[in-house]
C-alpha positions in Angstrom: -19.6 1.4 34.1 -16.5 3.1 33.8 -16.1 1.0 30.1 -19.9 2.5 29.3 -18.8 5.7 29.8 -15.4 6.4 28.7 -16.5 6.3 25.1 -18.8 8.7 25.7 -16.4 11.2 27.1 -13.5 10.7 24.9 -16.0 11.3 21.8 -17.2 14.2 23.2 -13.0 15.8 24.0 -12.2 14.5 20.4 -15.3 16.3 19.2 -15.0 19.6 21.0 -11.0 19.5 20.3 -11.3 19.2 16.6 -13.1 22.1 16.2 -12.1 24.6 13.8 -10.6 27.7 14.9 -8.9 30.9 13.4 -5.9 31.5 14.8 -6.4 34.0 17.8 -9.6 33.3 18.1 -9.8 30.7 21.1 -9.1 32.2 24.7 -7.7 29.6 27.6 -9.0 29.9 31.1 -8.5 28.4 34.6 -11.8 28.4 36.7 -11.3 27.4 40.5 -14.5 27.2 42.1 -15.5 26.7 45.9 -19.1 25.5 46.8 -20.8 25.7 50.3 -23.9 23.5 50.6 -25.6 24.1 53.9 -29.2 21.6 54.4 -31.2 23.9 56.7 -34.1 21.2 56.5 -35.8 18.8 54.0 -36.6 21.2 51.9 -34.6 23.7 52.3 -30.7 24.5 51.8 -28.3 27.3 51.6 -25.5 27.3 48.7 -22.5 29.7 48.9 -20.7 30.2 45.4 -17.0 31.5 45.1 -15.4 31.2 41.6 -12.4 33.0 40.0 -11.5 32.8 36.1 -7.6 33.3 35.3 -6.3 33.6 31.9 -2.7 34.6 31.7 -2.2 37.3 28.5 -0.3 34.5 26.3 -3.6 32.3 26.5 -6.1 35.4 25.8 -6.8 36.3 22.3 -5.1 39.9 21.9 -1.7 38.3 24.2 -1.3 41.8 25.6 -3.2 41.7 28.8 -4.5 38.8 31.1 -8.0 37.9 31.9 -9.1 37.8 35.5 -12.6 37.6 37.0 -14.3 36.7 40.6 -17.8 35.6 40.8 -19.4 35.4 44.4 -22.9 35.0 46.4 -25.7 33.1 47.8 -28.3 31.2 46.6 -31.2 29.5 48.4 -32.2 26.0 47.1 -35.8 25.1 47.6 -37.3 21.5 46.4 -40.3 21.4 44.7 -41.3 17.8 45.1 -41.1 15.1 47.6 -37.8 13.1 48.3 -37.1 10.1 45.9 -35.6 6.5 46.1 -32.7 6.5 44.2 -30.5 4.0 45.9 -26.9 6.1 45.3 -24.3 4.9 47.5 -23.4 8.4 48.5 -26.1 10.5 48.1 -26.6 14.5 48.1 -28.8 16.8 48.6 -30.0 17.6 44.4 -30.3 13.9 43.8 -32.7 12.9 46.1 -35.5 15.4 44.4 -36.9 15.1 41.3 -37.8 18.7 41.3 -36.0 21.7 43.0 -35.4 25.1 42.1 -32.5 27.9 43.5 -32.8 31.4 43.8 -29.7 33.5 44.2 -27.6 36.5 43.5 -23.9 36.8 41.8 -21.7 39.5 41.8 -19.0 39.2 39.3 -16.5 41.4 38.2 -12.9 42.0 37.1 -10.1 42.9 38.3 -6.3 43.2 38.1 -4.3 43.7 34.4 -7.4 43.5 32.1 -8.1 44.6 28.9 -12.0 45.6 29.0 -13.0 46.3 33.1 -16.4 45.4 34.5 -18.9 44.4 36.9 -22.2 42.9 37.1 -25.1 42.3 39.7 -27.1 38.9 38.6 -29.9 37.5 39.8 -30.5 34.0 39.4 -33.6 32.0 39.1 -33.2 27.9 38.1 -35.5 25.0 37.9 -34.4 21.5 37.9 -35.5 18.6 37.1 -34.3 14.9 36.6 -35.6 11.6 34.9 -34.0 8.0 35.1 -33.2 6.0 32.5 -32.4 2.5 32.3 -29.1 1.5 33.5 -29.3 3.6 36.6 -28.4 6.4 34.3 -29.8 10.2 34.9 -31.0 12.9 32.6 -30.8 16.0 34.4 -32.9 19.1 33.1 -32.1 23.1 34.1 -33.5 26.1 33.0 -32.1 29.3 34.2 -33.1 33.2 33.8 -30.1 35.9 34.5 -31.3 38.8 35.3 -28.4 41.2 34.8 -26.9 44.9 35.4 -23.8 44.9 34.1 -21.9 48.1 34.1 -25.2 50.1 34.3 -27.2 48.2 31.6 -30.0 45.9 32.3 -30.8 42.4 30.2 -31.8 38.9 30.8 -30.3 35.9 29.4 -32.1 32.2 29.5 -30.5 29.2 29.6 -31.2 25.5 29.0 -29.0 22.6 30.2 -28.8 18.8 29.3 -27.1 16.4 31.7 -26.0 12.9 31.5 -24.4 11.1 34.7 -24.5 7.8 36.4 -22.5 7.0 39.5 -19.9 4.3 39.4 -16.8 3.3 41.2 -13.2 4.0 40.1 -9.8 3.2 41.8 -12.3 2.6 45.0 -13.6 6.1 45.0 -17.1 6.7 44.6 -17.6 9.0 41.2 -20.2 11.1 39.4 -19.0 10.4 35.4 -20.8 13.8 33.6 -21.2 15.2 30.3 -23.7 18.1 29.4 -24.4 20.4 26.7 -26.2 24.3 27.6 -27.4 26.8 24.9 -27.9 30.9 25.7 -30.4 32.8 24.6 -29.7 36.6 24.8 -33.1 39.0 24.9 -30.9 41.9 24.0 -30.0 40.0 20.5 -33.1 38.0 20.6 -30.9 35.0 19.4 -29.3 32.1 20.8 -25.6 33.4 21.2 -23.4 31.1 23.4 -23.0 26.8 23.6 -21.4 25.7 26.5 -20.0 21.7 26.6 -18.7 20.3 29.6 -17.2 16.8 30.7 -16.0 16.0 34.1 -16.5 13.5 37.0 -17.0 14.5 40.5 -15.0 12.5 43.4 -16.2 11.7 46.6 -13.0 12.0 49.2 -15.6 11.4 52.3 -18.9 12.3 53.8 -18.4 16.3 53.8 -16.1 17.2 50.7 -15.8 16.2 47.0 -13.9 17.7 44.6 -15.0 17.7 40.6 -12.4 18.3 37.9 -14.0 19.3 34.6 -12.9 20.4 31.1 -15.3 23.3 29.6 -15.5 24.1 25.5 -17.5 27.4 24.7 -18.5 28.8 21.2 -19.8 32.7 21.3 -21.7 34.1 18.6 -22.2 37.7 19.8 -19.0 38.2 22.3 -15.3 38.0 22.4 -13.6 35.6 23.1 -15.5 33.8 20.3 -13.9 30.4 21.7 -13.2 29.1 24.8 -11.4 26.2 26.6 -11.7 26.1 30.5 -10.3 23.5 32.7 -12.1 23.5 36.1 -11.4 22.0 39.6 -14.6 22.7 42.0 -14.3 22.0 45.6 -17.5 21.2 47.8 -18.3 21.5 50.8 -21.7 19.9 52.5 -23.4 19.9 55.5 
């Protein structure tokens, strides 16, 4: 399986890195995240998110000030369909469901030496569905609506993400390599304003802990920076 997925991951990385960008128009960021997943029963789960976005001054577009942002908030996941039988070696809550929803809230704020400080209260409504393909591949479709109050201005944004993933074993560890693409629709401008591409691999450490390194490429047509490269690392605890 590793041999089958490797060409797709390499092709995506080459495509994203090769996209032409003007000098000084690209920002590079680090995205460390922590996820806590608490199963309440067969149909309900609590998801707690904490994320830091960091870019030193030398990585930012203007090159004069760093960019630092924190995002945190609680979410409730609700199963809309019965549990499925998927045959995964290391199942998790969301991969045992054909269809599930998420209701959540996050607070997002910049801090420190930031050129354009901001804060945002964001309500989240998501619907995620899974479709199984041959060779035990999965296609995951996620639709998301965001209700945003940013610096006192309300707006809505819609997002659609398509993910391809498959469980495999690498170096003795159970892993879940994935690639996805996501588009953002900004209701304020009535336009598809952002595209995001991601490649990563979830590594099962034990029954409770998982680690996911990932690479993200983002293109923006309505805000700065216009081009973004991000390296993320998600530490996840589930119970």
